[in-house]
DRENDOMAR-741413 format. One record per residue (C-alpha): residue number from 1; chain; x, y, z. Coordinates in steps of 0.25 Angstrom, whole numbers, always signed. Example, Ala and Ser with C-alpha at 12.3 -4.5 7.8 and 13.67 -1.06 7.14 Angstrom:
// residues 2
{i:1 ch:A east:+49 north:-18 up:+31}
{i:2 ch:A east:+55 north:-4 up:+29}
This chain:
// residues 363
{i:1 ch:A east:+42 north:+1 up:+139}
{i:2 ch:A east:+55 north:-3 up:+145}
{i:3 ch:A east:+60 north:-17 up:+147}
{i:4 ch:A east:+65 north:-21 up:+161}
{i:5 ch:A east:+80 north:-24 up:+160}
{i:6 ch:A east:+79 north:-35 up:+171}
{i:7 ch:A east:+69 north:-43 up:+163}
{i:8 ch:A east:+78 north:-43 up:+150}
{i:9 ch:A east:+91 north:-46 up:+159}
{i:10 ch:A east:+83 north:-58 up:+165}
{i:11 ch:A east:+78 north:-63 up:+152}
{i:12 ch:A east:+92 north:-62 up:+146}
{i:13 ch:A east:+99 north:-69 up:+157}
{i:14 ch:A east:+88 north:-80 up:+157}
{i:15 ch:A east:+87 north:-83 up:+142}
{i:16 ch:A east:+100 north:-79 up:+137}
{i:17 ch:A east:+109 north:-83 up:+149}
{i:18 ch:A east:+121 north:-87 up:+140}
{i:19 ch:A east:+121 north:-73 up:+134}
{i:20 ch:A east:+119 north:-66 up:+147}
{i:21 ch:A east:+132 north:-72 up:+152}
{i:22 ch:A east:+140 north:-67 up:+141}
{i:23 ch:A east:+150 north:-55 up:+141}
{i:24 ch:A east:+144 north:-42 up:+136}
{i:25 ch:A east:+152 north:-43 up:+123}
{i:26 ch:A east:+147 north:-57 up:+120}
{i:27 ch:A east:+133 north:-53 up:+123}
{i:28 ch:A east:+134 north:-41 up:+113}
{i:29 ch:A east:+140 north:-50 up:+102}
{i:30 ch:A east:+130 north:-61 up:+105}
{i:31 ch:A east:+118 north:-51 up:+104}
{i:32 ch:A east:+124 north:-45 up:+91}
{i:33 ch:A east:+124 north:-58 up:+84}
{i:34 ch:A east:+110 north:-61 up:+88}
{i:35 ch:A east:+105 north:-48 up:+83}
{i:36 ch:A east:+113 north:-50 up:+70}
{i:37 ch:A east:+106 north:-64 up:+68}
{i:38 ch:A east:+93 north:-58 up:+71}
{i:39 ch:A east:+95 north:-48 up:+60}
{i:40 ch:A east:+99 north:-59 up:+50}
{i:41 ch:A east:+86 north:-67 up:+53}
{i:42 ch:A east:+78 north:-55 up:+51}
{i:43 ch:A east:+84 north:-53 up:+38}
{i:44 ch:A east:+82 north:-67 up:+34}
{i:45 ch:A east:+67 north:-66 up:+38}
{i:46 ch:A east:+66 north:-53 up:+29}
{i:47 ch:A east:+72 north:-60 up:+17}
{i:48 ch:A east:+63 north:-72 up:+19}
{i:49 ch:A east:+51 north:-63 up:+19}
{i:50 ch:A east:+56 north:-55 up:+7}
{i:51 ch:A east:+58 north:-68 up:+0}
{i:52 ch:A east:+44 north:-73 up:+2}
{i:53 ch:A east:+38 north:-59 up:-2}
{i:54 ch:A east:+46 north:-61 up:-16}
{i:55 ch:A east:+41 north:-75 up:-17}
{i:56 ch:A east:+27 north:-71 up:-15}
{i:57 ch:A east:+28 north:-60 up:-25}
{i:58 ch:A east:+33 north:-69 up:-35}
{i:59 ch:A east:+22 north:-79 up:-31}
{i:60 ch:A east:+12 north:-69 up:-35}
{i:61 ch:A east:+18 north:-66 up:-48}
{i:62 ch:A east:+18 north:-81 up:-52}
{i:63 ch:A east:+4 north:-82 up:-48}
{i:64 ch:A east:+0 north:-70 up:-56}
{i:65 ch:A east:+7 north:-76 up:-68}
{i:66 ch:A east:+0 north:-89 up:-66}
{i:67 ch:A east:-13 north:-83 up:-65}
{i:68 ch:A east:-12 north:-73 up:-76}
{i:69 ch:A east:-8 north:-84 up:-86}
{i:70 ch:A east:-19 north:-93 up:-82}
{i:71 ch:A east:-10 north:-104 up:-76}
{i:72 ch:A east:-15 north:-114 up:-65}
{i:73 ch:A east:-10 north:-111 up:-51}
{i:74 ch:A east:-2 north:-124 up:-51}
{i:75 ch:A east:+8 north:-118 up:-61}
{i:76 ch:A east:+14 north:-110 up:-50}
{i:77 ch:A east:+22 north:-122 up:-45}
{i:78 ch:A east:+26 north:-125 up:-59}
{i:79 ch:A east:+30 north:-111 up:-61}
{i:80 ch:A east:+39 north:-111 up:-49}
{i:81 ch:A east:+46 north:-124 up:-52}
{i:82 ch:A east:+48 north:-119 up:-66}
{i:83 ch:A east:+54 north:-107 up:-61}
{i:84 ch:A east:+63 north:-115 up:-51}
{i:85 ch:A east:+68 north:-124 up:-62}
{i:86 ch:A east:+71 north:-112 up:-72}
{i:87 ch:A east:+78 north:-105 up:-60}
{i:88 ch:A east:+88 north:-116 up:-59}
{i:89 ch:A east:+94 north:-112 up:-73}
{i:90 ch:A east:+90 north:-98 up:-74}
{i:91 ch:A east:+97 north:-93 up:-61}
{i:92 ch:A east:+109 north:-103 up:-62}
{i:93 ch:A east:+119 north:-92 up:-63}
{i:94 ch:A east:+113 north:-84 up:-51}
{i:95 ch:A east:+120 north:-85 up:-38}
{i:96 ch:A east:+107 north:-85 up:-30}
{i:97 ch:A east:+100 north:-95 up:-39}
{i:98 ch:A east:+96 north:-104 up:-27}
{i:99 ch:A east:+90 north:-92 up:-20}
{i:100 ch:A east:+82 north:-89 up:-33}
{i:101 ch:A east:+77 north:-103 up:-34}
{i:102 ch:A east:+73 north:-103 up:-19}
{i:103 ch:A east:+66 north:-90 up:-21}
{i:104 ch:A east:+58 north:-96 up:-32}
{i:105 ch:A east:+55 north:-109 up:-23}
{i:106 ch:A east:+49 north:-99 up:-12}
{i:107 ch:A east:+39 north:-94 up:-22}
{i:108 ch:A east:+25 north:-101 up:-18}
{i:109 ch:A east:+18 north:-105 up:-31}
{i:110 ch:A east:+9 north:-117 up:-27}
{i:111 ch:A east:-5 north:-117 up:-34}
{i:112 ch:A east:-12 north:-112 up:-21}
{i:113 ch:A east:-2 north:-101 up:-19}
{i:114 ch:A east:-4 north:-96 up:-33}
{i:115 ch:A east:-19 north:-97 up:-32}
{i:116 ch:A east:-18 north:-88 up:-19}
{i:117 ch:A east:-9 north:-78 up:-26}
{i:118 ch:A east:-19 north:-77 up:-38}
{i:119 ch:A east:-30 north:-75 up:-29}
{i:120 ch:A east:-23 north:-65 up:-21}
{i:121 ch:A east:-20 north:-57 up:-34}
{i:122 ch:A east:-34 north:-59 up:-39}
{i:123 ch:A east:-39 north:-53 up:-26}
{i:124 ch:A east:-29 north:-41 up:-26}
{i:125 ch:A east:-33 north:-38 up:-41}
{i:126 ch:A east:-48 north:-39 up:-38}
{i:127 ch:A east:-46 north:-28 up:-27}
{i:128 ch:A east:-38 north:-19 up:-36}
{i:129 ch:A east:-48 north:-20 up:-47}
{i:130 ch:A east:-59 north:-18 up:-37}
{i:131 ch:A east:-52 north:-5 up:-31}
{i:132 ch:A east:-49 north:+0 up:-45}
{i:133 ch:A east:-64 north:-2 up:-49}
{i:134 ch:A east:-69 north:+5 up:-37}
{i:135 ch:A east:-60 north:+17 up:-39}
{i:136 ch:A east:-61 north:+18 up:-55}
{i:137 ch:A east:-71 north:+28 up:-62}
{i:138 ch:A east:-75 north:+21 up:-75}
{i:139 ch:A east:-78 north:+6 up:-77}
{i:140 ch:A east:-82 north:-2 up:-90}
{i:141 ch:A east:-86 north:-16 up:-90}
{i:142 ch:A east:-84 north:-27 up:-100}
{i:143 ch:A east:-93 north:-40 up:-97}
{i:144 ch:A east:-92 north:-53 up:-105}
{i:145 ch:A east:-99 north:-66 up:-103}
{i:146 ch:A east:-96 north:-79 up:-110}
{i:147 ch:A east:-97 north:-94 up:-108}
{i:148 ch:A east:-84 north:-102 up:-106}
{i:149 ch:A east:-81 north:-116 up:-111}
{i:150 ch:A east:-88 north:-122 up:-99}
{i:151 ch:A east:-101 north:-115 up:-102}
{i:152 ch:A east:-99 north:-106 up:-90}
{i:153 ch:A east:-102 north:-91 up:-92}
{i:154 ch:A east:-91 north:-82 up:-89}
{i:155 ch:A east:-92 north:-67 up:-86}
{i:156 ch:A east:-80 north:-57 up:-87}
{i:157 ch:A east:-81 north:-43 up:-83}
{i:158 ch:A east:-70 north:-33 up:-87}
{i:159 ch:A east:-70 north:-19 up:-80}
{i:160 ch:A east:-62 north:-8 up:-86}
{i:161 ch:A east:-61 north:+4 up:-77}
{i:162 ch:A east:-53 north:+17 up:-75}
{i:163 ch:A east:-52 north:+30 up:-67}
{i:164 ch:A east:-54 north:+44 up:-72}
{i:165 ch:A east:-41 north:+48 up:-66}
{i:166 ch:A east:-33 north:+37 up:-72}
{i:167 ch:A east:-30 north:+34 up:-87}
{i:168 ch:A east:-29 north:+19 up:-84}
{i:169 ch:A east:-40 north:+10 up:-88}
{i:170 ch:A east:-41 north:-4 up:-81}
{i:171 ch:A east:-48 north:-17 up:-85}
{i:172 ch:A east:-50 north:-29 up:-76}
{i:173 ch:A east:-58 north:-42 up:-78}
{i:174 ch:A east:-66 north:-41 up:-65}
{i:175 ch:A east:-76 north:-52 up:-66}
{i:176 ch:A east:-74 north:-66 up:-72}
{i:177 ch:A east:-86 north:-74 up:-67}
{i:178 ch:A east:-93 north:-87 up:-71}
{i:179 ch:A east:-108 north:-87 up:-74}
{i:180 ch:A east:-113 north:-101 up:-72}
{i:181 ch:A east:-128 north:-97 up:-73}
{i:182 ch:A east:-134 north:-87 up:-83}
{i:183 ch:A east:-126 north:-76 up:-90}
{i:184 ch:A east:-137 north:-66 up:-90}
{i:185 ch:A east:-135 north:-51 up:-89}
{i:186 ch:A east:-140 north:-51 up:-75}
{i:187 ch:A east:-129 north:-62 up:-72}
{i:188 ch:A east:-118 north:-53 up:-78}
{i:189 ch:A east:-124 north:-41 up:-71}
{i:190 ch:A east:-123 north:-48 up:-58}
{i:191 ch:A east:-109 north:-52 up:-60}
{i:192 ch:A east:-105 north:-37 up:-62}
{i:193 ch:A east:-113 north:-33 up:-49}
{i:194 ch:A east:-106 north:-43 up:-41}
{i:195 ch:A east:-92 north:-38 up:-46}
{i:196 ch:A east:-95 north:-24 up:-43}
{i:197 ch:A east:-99 north:-27 up:-28}
{i:198 ch:A east:-86 north:-29 up:-22}
{i:199 ch:A east:-84 north:-38 up:-10}
{i:200 ch:A east:-81 north:-27 up:+0}
{i:201 ch:A east:-94 north:-20 up:-3}
{i:202 ch:A east:-88 north:-10 up:-13}
{i:203 ch:A east:-96 north:-9 up:-26}
{i:204 ch:A east:-91 north:-4 up:-39}
{i:205 ch:A east:-99 north:+8 up:-44}
{i:206 ch:A east:-103 north:+5 up:-58}
{i:207 ch:A east:-114 north:+15 up:-59}
{i:208 ch:A east:-103 north:+26 up:-59}
{i:209 ch:A east:-92 north:+19 up:-66}
{i:210 ch:A east:-97 north:+9 up:-76}
{i:211 ch:A east:-99 north:+15 up:-90}
{i:212 ch:A east:-96 north:+4 up:-100}
{i:213 ch:A east:-99 north:-10 up:-102}
{i:214 ch:A east:-94 north:-20 up:-113}
{i:215 ch:A east:-101 north:-33 up:-115}
{i:216 ch:A east:-103 north:-44 up:-125}
{i:217 ch:A east:-116 north:-44 up:-133}
{i:218 ch:A east:-123 north:-55 up:-126}
{i:219 ch:A east:-138 north:-53 up:-122}
{i:220 ch:A east:-134 north:-54 up:-107}
{i:221 ch:A east:-125 north:-42 up:-109}
{i:222 ch:A east:-133 north:-33 up:-118}
{i:223 ch:A east:-148 north:-37 up:-115}
{i:224 ch:A east:-157 north:-25 up:-114}
{i:225 ch:A east:-164 north:-29 up:-101}
{i:226 ch:A east:-155 north:-38 up:-93}
{i:227 ch:A east:-142 north:-38 up:-100}
{i:228 ch:A east:-130 north:-35 up:-92}
{i:229 ch:A east:-128 north:-21 up:-98}
{i:230 ch:A east:-142 north:-17 up:-96}
{i:231 ch:A east:-142 north:-22 up:-81}
{i:232 ch:A east:-129 north:-14 up:-79}
{i:233 ch:A east:-136 north:-1 up:-84}
{i:234 ch:A east:-148 north:-4 up:-76}
{i:235 ch:A east:-139 north:-5 up:-63}
{i:236 ch:A east:-131 north:+8 up:-67}
{i:237 ch:A east:-143 north:+16 up:-71}
{i:238 ch:A east:-137 north:+20 up:-84}
{i:239 ch:A east:-132 north:+16 up:-98}
{i:240 ch:A east:-119 north:+10 up:-100}
{i:241 ch:A east:-110 north:+10 up:-112}
{i:242 ch:A east:-111 north:-4 up:-117}
{i:243 ch:A east:-102 north:-11 up:-128}
{i:244 ch:A east:-104 north:-25 up:-133}
{i:245 ch:A east:-91 north:-31 up:-137}
{i:246 ch:A east:-95 north:-43 up:-145}
{i:247 ch:A east:-109 north:-39 up:-150}
{i:248 ch:A east:-104 north:-31 up:-162}
{i:249 ch:A east:-97 north:-44 up:-167}
{i:250 ch:A east:-110 north:-51 up:-167}
{i:251 ch:A east:-117 north:-40 up:-175}
{i:252 ch:A east:-107 north:-43 up:-187}
{i:253 ch:A east:-110 north:-57 up:-186}
{i:254 ch:A east:-125 north:-56 up:-185}
{i:255 ch:A east:-125 north:-49 up:-199}
{i:256 ch:A east:-127 north:-60 up:-210}
{i:257 ch:A east:-115 north:-56 up:-218}
{i:258 ch:A east:-106 north:-59 up:-206}
{i:259 ch:A east:-114 north:-70 up:-199}
{i:260 ch:A east:-113 north:-80 up:-211}
{i:261 ch:A east:-98 north:-78 up:-211}
{i:262 ch:A east:-96 north:-81 up:-197}
{i:263 ch:A east:-105 north:-93 up:-198}
{i:264 ch:A east:-97 north:-98 up:-210}
{i:265 ch:A east:-84 north:-97 up:-203}
{i:266 ch:A east:-89 north:-104 up:-190}
{i:267 ch:A east:-95 north:-115 up:-199}
{i:268 ch:A east:-82 north:-118 up:-206}
{i:269 ch:A east:-74 north:-117 up:-194}
{i:270 ch:A east:-83 north:-127 up:-187}
{i:271 ch:A east:-83 north:-136 up:-199}
{i:272 ch:A east:-68 north:-137 up:-198}
{i:273 ch:A east:-66 north:-138 up:-183}
{i:274 ch:A east:-79 north:-144 up:-178}
{i:275 ch:A east:-86 north:-153 up:-188}
{i:276 ch:A east:-75 north:-164 up:-189}
{i:277 ch:A east:-62 north:-166 up:-182}
{i:278 ch:A east:-56 north:-172 up:-195}
{i:279 ch:A east:-59 north:-159 up:-202}
{i:280 ch:A east:-53 north:-151 up:-191}
{i:281 ch:A east:-40 north:-159 up:-191}
{i:282 ch:A east:-39 north:-158 up:-206}
{i:283 ch:A east:-40 north:-143 up:-205}
{i:284 ch:A east:-30 north:-142 up:-194}
{i:285 ch:A east:-20 north:-151 up:-202}
{i:286 ch:A east:-23 north:-143 up:-215}
{i:287 ch:A east:-19 north:-130 up:-208}
{i:288 ch:A east:-7 north:-136 up:-202}
{i:289 ch:A east:-3 north:-141 up:-216}
{i:290 ch:A east:-4 north:-128 up:-223}
{i:291 ch:A east:+3 north:-121 up:-211}
{i:292 ch:A east:-9 north:-112 up:-208}
{i:293 ch:A east:-7 north:-101 up:-197}
{i:294 ch:A east:-18 north:-107 up:-189}
{i:295 ch:A east:-21 north:-122 up:-185}
{i:296 ch:A east:-36 north:-121 up:-184}
{i:297 ch:A east:-48 north:-113 up:-184}
{i:298 ch:A east:-56 north:-107 up:-173}
{i:299 ch:A east:-70 north:-111 up:-168}
{i:300 ch:A east:-80 north:-100 up:-166}
{i:301 ch:A east:-86 north:-99 up:-152}
{i:302 ch:A east:-97 north:-89 up:-148}
{i:303 ch:A east:-92 north:-88 up:-134}
{i:304 ch:A east:-77 north:-86 up:-137}
{i:305 ch:A east:-72 north:-72 up:-137}
{i:306 ch:A east:-67 north:-67 up:-150}
{i:307 ch:A east:-71 north:-80 up:-157}
{i:308 ch:A east:-77 north:-75 up:-170}
{i:309 ch:A east:-65 north:-66 up:-173}
{i:310 ch:A east:-55 north:-77 up:-170}
{i:311 ch:A east:-63 north:-88 up:-178}
{i:312 ch:A east:-65 north:-78 up:-190}
{i:313 ch:A east:-50 north:-74 up:-190}
{i:314 ch:A east:-45 north:-88 up:-190}
{i:315 ch:A east:-55 north:-92 up:-201}
{i:316 ch:A east:-50 north:-81 up:-210}
{i:317 ch:A east:-35 north:-84 up:-207}
{i:318 ch:A east:-38 north:-99 up:-212}
{i:319 ch:A east:-48 north:-96 up:-222}
{i:320 ch:A east:-40 north:-101 up:-234}
{i:321 ch:A east:-36 north:-113 up:-227}
{i:322 ch:A east:-50 north:-116 up:-223}
{i:323 ch:A east:-55 north:-115 up:-237}
{i:324 ch:A east:-44 north:-125 up:-242}
{i:325 ch:A east:-47 north:-135 up:-231}
{i:326 ch:A east:-62 north:-134 up:-234}
{i:327 ch:A east:-60 north:-137 up:-248}
{i:328 ch:A east:-51 north:-149 up:-245}
{i:329 ch:A east:-62 north:-155 up:-236}
{i:330 ch:A east:-73 north:-152 up:-246}
{i:331 ch:A east:-80 north:-141 up:-237}
{i:332 ch:A east:-79 north:-130 up:-247}
{i:333 ch:A east:-87 north:-118 up:-243}
{i:334 ch:A east:-90 north:-108 up:-254}
{i:335 ch:A east:-93 north:-97 up:-245}
{i:336 ch:A east:-78 north:-96 up:-241}
{i:337 ch:A east:-75 north:-93 up:-256}
{i:338 ch:A east:-85 north:-81 up:-256}
{i:339 ch:A east:-76 north:-68 up:-256}
{i:340 ch:A east:-88 north:-60 up:-249}
{i:341 ch:A east:-89 north:-70 up:-238}
{i:342 ch:A east:-74 north:-70 up:-236}
{i:343 ch:A east:-74 north:-55 up:-235}
{i:344 ch:A east:-85 north:-55 up:-225}
{i:345 ch:A east:-77 north:-66 up:-217}
{i:346 ch:A east:-65 north:-56 up:-217}
{i:347 ch:A east:-73 north:-44 up:-213}
{i:348 ch:A east:-80 north:-52 up:-201}
{i:349 ch:A east:-66 north:-57 up:-197}
{i:350 ch:A east:-60 north:-43 up:-196}
{i:351 ch:A east:-72 north:-38 up:-189}
{i:352 ch:A east:-71 north:-49 up:-178}
{i:353 ch:A east:-56 north:-47 up:-177}
{i:354 ch:A east:-59 north:-32 up:-174}
{i:355 ch:A east:-69 north:-36 up:-164}
{i:356 ch:A east:-60 north:-46 up:-157}
{i:357 ch:A east:-49 north:-36 up:-156}
{i:358 ch:A east:-59 north:-25 up:-151}
{i:359 ch:A east:-64 north:-35 up:-140}
{i:360 ch:A east:-50 north:-39 up:-136}
{i:361 ch:A east:-46 north:-24 up:-135}
{i:362 ch:A east:-58 north:-22 up:-126}
{i:363 ch:A east:-53 north:-32 up:-116}
């Protein structure tokens, strides 16, 4: 396609009359200056776009730090202001100090922006995990259901997966769901099915990939007819390797020689911490007075993870201090002076510590 010279000349004479009347040398000089100015503007635009890209990258890094540390999204503006205030002194001997501070100010860190960044990263991470699960060869699942402080059921599903051609084993928390109604095996099974049916119509093939399930020892997990594991086996048409993480702990505690030890420890701890606020205050003051390593005992809770081991370990660490304090307030317990009972307490504490360490390693 060729442009008509007459059209260009007419446009140049009509729109740029002052230039068209110049001498040829002046025209060349004028046009050269305009081309140079255009190049500078283009360079400034590229620099501006690059600056924005760097600010966006830094914005994602800041949002990731806020999210991974469990901080509120509003901390983004606090983080930016703190960074600016520190930069006034940190880069005081830098020639481009003002440029550095301006670059920090360009970084958008409002609560809404941080929220969008976290959502974008979560979506991207979900897509990566989904693609990895679809392409892997082996899958194992760990399922845990517990009740939080607000009496709401929480279900966590961890998936560990690997490929035959790779030595890397990956593990991801794939589901963290609220269960506002019942927490039966059928409800847990339904949550797993919902996760495996991806939104784009793809389905995770558990029949050929799943070989192992780890759960806690609740009836909803290990029930013989409608337990979660049994429902999974019925769905897959085969048996699965099933490991009960916390059930073996309960076997020890169900034996009378260990059950009474745990009951005695819980009774003494509750008497010191929960029976009377005055006794509790005196006990903490007593520990502070003797410069004890710990400032208080731990209450036992059935629904708190690793609770038994932590309670027993703290009780043993403060055992001598507890004996002295109980004697001072006139609450002597003869069983605490029984050597055989004390040995069983030490044995149970060691067993619980080993199980706690084992459970942590499984995570």
